[in-house]
C-alpha positions in Angstrom: 112.5 115.6 104.9 116.1 114.7 104.0 119.1 114.9 106.2 122.5 113.3 106.6 122.7 110.6 109.2 125.1 112.2 111.6 126.5 110.5 114.8 124.6 112.3 117.5 122.9 110.4 120.4 119.5 109.1 119.9 116.7 111.6 120.5 113.3 110.6 121.8 110.0 112.4 121.7 107.8 112.4 124.9 105.3 109.9 123.5 103.2 107.5 125.6 102.0 104.1 124.3 99.3 102.3 126.3 100.6 98.9 125.3 104.4 99.3 126.1 105.6 97.2 127.8 105.1 94.3 127.0 104.2 94.9 123.3 107.4 94.2 121.2 106.2 95.9 118.0 108.1 99.2 118.4 111.3 98.5 120.3 112.5 102.1 119.7 109.1 103.8 120.3 109.5 107.6 120.5 112.9 107.7 118.7 113.0 110.7 116.5 115.7 109.4 114.1 116.3 106.1 112.3 118.4 103.4 114.0 121.9 104.8 114.5 123.6 101.4 113.9 122.0 101.1 110.5 123.0 104.6 109.6 126.6 104.2 110.7 126.9 101.0 108.7 125.5 102.6 105.6 127.7 105.7 106.1 130.8 103.4 106.1 129.7 101.8 102.9 129.2 105.2 101.3 132.6 106.4 102.6 134.4 103.3 101.1 132.8 104.2 97.7 133.9 107.8 98.0 130.4 109.1 98.6 128.9 111.4 101.3 126.8 109.8 104.0 123.5 108.8 102.6 120.5 111.2 102.9 117.6 109.9 105.0 114.0 110.2 103.8 111.6 110.1 106.7 107.8 110.4 107.0 104.9 110.0 109.4 105.7 108.2 112.6 102.1 107.8 114.0 99.1 106.3 112.2 101.4 105.4 109.3 100.8 101.6 109.1 98.3 100.9 106.4 98.9 97.1 106.6 99.1 94.8 109.7 98.8 91.2 110.7 97.6 90.6 114.2 97.2 87.4 116.2 93.9 86.4 117.9 93.9 84.5 121.3 92.0 84.7 124.5 88.4 83.5 125.1 85.1 84.0 123.2 84.0 86.4 125.9 87.3 88.3 126.1 89.2 88.0 122.8 92.7 89.5 122.6 94.0 90.8 119.3 97.6 92.0 118.9 101.2 90.7 118.9 103.1 88.0 120.8 105.4 89.0 123.6 109.0 88.4 122.6 109.8 84.7 122.4 106.4 83.5 123.6 102.9 82.8 122.5 101.4 85.1 125.1 99.5 87.8 123.3 99.6 91.5 124.0 96.2 93.0 123.2 96.7 96.3 121.3 93.3 98.1 120.8 94.8 101.6 120.7 98.0 101.1 118.7 99.5 104.5 117.8 101.4 103.4 114.7 98.3 101.7 113.1 96.1 103.6 110.8 92.9 104.2 112.9 90.9 102.0 110.5 93.0 99.0 111.5 92.2 99.5 115.1 88.5 99.8 114.2 88.7 96.6 112.2 90.3 94.7 115.1 87.6 96.2 117.4 84.9 94.9 115.0 86.4 91.4 115.0 86.4 91.5 118.9 82.7 92.3 118.9 81.9 89.7 116.3 83.7 87.0 118.3 81.8 87.9 121.5 78.5 88.0 119.6 78.9 84.7 117.9 80.9 82.8 120.5 83.6 81.9 118.0 86.6 80.5 119.8 90.0 82.1 119.5 92.9 79.8 118.7 94.9 78.1 121.4 98.5 77.1 120.4 99.4 74.1 122.6 96.2 71.9 122.0 95.9 73.3 118.5 92.2 74.1 119.1 89.9 77.1 118.4 88.7 78.7 115.2 90.1 82.3 114.9 93.9 82.5 114.5 94.7 85.9 113.1 93.6 88.9 111.0 95.2 90.8 108.2 94.0 94.3 107.6 95.0 96.7 104.8 93.7 100.2 104.4 93.0 101.6 100.9 94.0 105.2 100.9 91.4 106.5 98.4 88.4 104.9 100.1 89.7 104.7 103.7 88.2 101.2 103.8 89.8 98.0 105.0 90.5 94.8 103.1 90.2 92.3 105.9 91.3 88.7 106.0 90.2 86.4 108.8 92.6 83.4 109.3 90.8 80.3 110.6 92.1 77.0 112.0 90.1 75.0 109.4 90.4 73.9 105.8 86.8 74.8 105.1 85.0 78.1 105.6 81.8 76.5 106.8 82.7 76.8 110.5 83.3 80.6 110.1 80.1 81.6 108.3 78.4 83.1 111.3 81.5 85.0 112.3 82.0 86.4 108.8 78.4 87.6 108.6 78.8 89.3 112.0 82.0 91.1 110.9 80.2 92.5 107.9 77.5 93.9 110.2 80.0 95.3 112.7 82.2 97.1 110.1 79.5 98.1 107.6 80.7 100.7 105.1 84.3 100.8 106.5 84.8 97.3 105.0 86.5 97.3 101.6 86.4 93.5 101.2 86.3 90.4 103.4 88.2 87.2 102.9 88.3 83.8 104.7 91.7 82.2 104.9 92.2 78.6 106.1 95.4 77.6 108.0 94.7 74.3 109.8 98.4 73.3 110.3 100.6 73.6 113.4 102.8 76.4 112.1 104.0 79.9 112.8 103.2 80.9 109.2 100.2 83.3 109.5 98.4 82.9 106.1 97.3 79.4 105.0 96.8 77.9 101.6 93.0 78.0 101.5 91.0 81.1 100.4 87.4 82.2 100.0 86.3 85.6 98.9 83.3 86.7 101.0 82.4 90.2 99.8 83.8 93.3 98.1 86.3 94.0 95.3 88.8 91.3 94.5 91.8 93.6 94.8 92.7 96.7 96.8 93.8 99.6 94.6 96.5 102.2 95.2 97.7 105.1 93.0 101.5 104.8 92.7 103.6 106.6 90.2 100.6 107.9 88.4 99.0 104.5 87.8 96.7 102.1 89.6 98.4 99.2 91.3 96.2 96.2 92.5 96.8 94.1 95.6 95.0 90.8 96.1 94.9 89.9 99.9 97.8 87.5 99.7 100.2 89.9 98.0 103.1 91.8 99.5 102.6 95.5 100.0 104.4 98.3 101.9 102.9 99.5 105.2 104.3 103.1 105.1 102.6 104.1 101.9 103.4 107.9 101.9 107.1 107.2 102.2 107.0 104.2 99.8 105.5 106.6 97.2 108.6 108.7 97.5 110.9 105.7 97.2 109.0 104.7 94.0 109.5 108.2 92.6 113.2 108.1 93.3 113.6 104.7 91.5 111.6 106.1 88.6 113.9 109.1 88.3 116.8 106.6 87.8 115.1 104.8 84.9 116.3 106.4 81.5 113.9 107.1 78.7 113.5 104.2 76.2 115.6 101.9 78.4 115.3 98.1 78.3 114.6 97.2 81.9 114.5 94.0 83.9 112.9 93.9 87.3 113.3 90.9 89.7 110.8 90.5 92.5 108.4 92.8 90.8 105.4 92.1 93.1 102.2 93.7 92.0 104.1 96.3 89.9 104.3 99.1 92.5 107.6 100.2 91.1 107.4 99.3 87.4 103.9 99.9 86.2 104.5 103.7 86.2 107.5 103.4 83.9 105.7 101.8 81.0 104.8 105.0 79.3 108.4 105.9 78.6 110.6 102.8 78.6 111.4 100.6 75.7 110.8 97.2 77.3 110.2 95.6 80.7 110.9 92.0 81.8 109.0 91.6 85.1 109.9 88.6 87.2 107.8 87.5 90.2 107.4 84.2 92.1 104.4 84.7 94.4 101.1 83.8 92.8 99.3 86.7 94.5 101.9 89.1 93.3 101.6 87.8 89.8 97.8 88.1 90.0 98.0 91.7 91.0 100.6 92.5 88.3 98.3 91.0 85.6 95.3 93.1 86.8 97.3 96.3 86.9 98.9 95.6 83.5 95.5 94.8 82.0 94.4 98.4 82.8 97.3 100.0 80.9 96.9 101.1 77.2 97.8 98.5 74.6 101.2 100.1 73.6 102.3 99.9 77.2 101.1 96.3 77.6 103.0 95.3 74.5 106.3 96.5 76.1 106.0 94.0 79.0 106.9 90.4 79.4 105.8 88.8 82.7 108.2 86.0 83.8 106.9 83.9 86.6 109.1 81.8 88.9 112.3 82.1 91.0 114.7 84.8 90.0 117.5 82.3 90.2 115.9 80.5 87.2 115.7 83.5 85.0 119.1 85.2 85.3 119.3 85.3 81.5 116.9 88.3 81.7 120.0 90.4 82.6 121.3 89.9 79.1 120.6 93.0 77.0 119.0 95.0 79.8 120.1 98.6 80.2 118.8 98.7 83.8 118.2 95.9 86.3 116.0 96.6 89.3 116.0 94.1 92.2 113.7 94.3 95.2 114.4 91.1 97.2 113.0 89.9 100.5 115.0 90.5 103.7 117.1 87.4 103.1 118.5 89.1 100.0 119.3 88.1 96.4 119.4 84.5 95.3 123.1 83.4 95.0 122.6 82.6 91.3 121.3 86.1 90.6 124.0 87.8 92.6 126.7 85.8 90.7 125.2 86.8 87.4 125.1 90.5 88.4 128.7 90.3 89.7 130.2 88.5 86.7 128.5 90.5 83.9 126.5 93.4 85.2 124.1 95.7 83.3 125.0 99.4 82.7 122.9 100.3 85.7 121.7 98.3 88.7 119.2 99.6 91.2 118.7 97.7 94.5 115.8 98.2 96.9 116.8 96.4 100.1 114.9 95.8 103.4 117.6 93.5 104.8 120.7 95.5 105.8 122.9 92.4 106.5 122.1 91.0 103.0 122.6 94.4 101.4 126.0 94.9 102.9 127.1 91.4 101.9 125.9 91.8 98.3 127.3 95.3 97.9 130.7 94.1 99.0 130.6 91.3 96.5 129.5 93.6 93.7 132.2 96.1 94.4 134.9 93.5 94.9 134.4 92.3 91.3 135.3 95.8 90.2 132.8 95.9 87.4 130.3 98.1 89.2 130.7 101.2 91.3 128.3 102.6 93.9 127.0 105.9 92.6 124.2 106.8 95.0 122.9 105.6 98.3 119.7 106.7 100.1 117.9 105.6 103.3 114.2 105.4 103.7 112.8 105.2 107.3 110.0 102.8 106.3 109.9 101.1 109.7 109.8 103.8 112.4 110.7 102.7 115.9 112.4 99.5 114.8 116.0 98.6 114.0 115.3 98.3 110.2 115.5 100.7 107.3 114.9 100.4 103.6 118.1 101.1 101.5 118.0 102.3 97.9 121.2 102.1 95.9 122.3 102.9 92.3 125.3 101.1 90.9 126.9 102.0 87.5 129.1 99.8 85.3 132.7 101.0 85.2 133.8 102.4 81.9 137.0 100.3 82.0 
């Protein structure tokens, strides 16, 4: 659905979550509308550009999360799998999370049973002991199976062999693939540098924009897939036929692989090795004429700002921290004819939009809001900028 943001008081549906409080995962649980503060800030940006308040694209608000990372703590006989309470390392067990796809809850339940069966020890933060630190689960829509990563406090998978075998027995046909990840350091980073593929396909596959997009387990992907599909379609509608396009932070190609049949050329930049791996797999499946239109450029976007030269359209999809200063400066000083930004960090988006407009070389032509993170304070913002004619 689409609607203007309005300024009415927040509305809440009479929903009950068995884990609230103290689970911090959905601070606005039950809210019908996106966060009003974000909407009012974006409405102010639109008004300053002479636009109407941005339309809001909303989707499912229960069972929508196809991707989750959950921490593992407790004891071998009573493991807990869920999120940390705010500002602590005390875990909230969330076996019946209402925003998770049911398969994610089933995968967590399977890991609980496997830990009890094998006696594998959950991780303990202060002494830095225990084996099982976390899980990452991703549900593939087509098969409804789970790509599962078990994060262990070890640099070798040998200590987790029995556990991995037990997980396979517990989950059976609902398991898409299983991966061991080693993270033996004292850190709040969830995934570690060590990987071993246990069983199943090497990538999870999603149909986006009419093409297959492949996700290795370490790659970034959206959680709210139904709404992310609509965002990708909106971006595609803003890409002209035969255009020369440059995309920064391309990831696995969820936005751009679907353009290849009708654009003139694509420069796709990505830093993360897993994102690059997925992009290469997806590109390899495309017909030769489409593959020949693409140049994959690995590395930091800040090191490849020259890709803006000659591009008709530049697409940026940065992390929450926003664009690298070097790239923002390049887009501000000599922008392309069209700039499309996909932003998950509102603070960074506001700051960057003000810088782009202050240079008076671009104008904000369209602004849309996608409620990709229901029950939180965050939204995804999609913007189209056009170069001024004079």
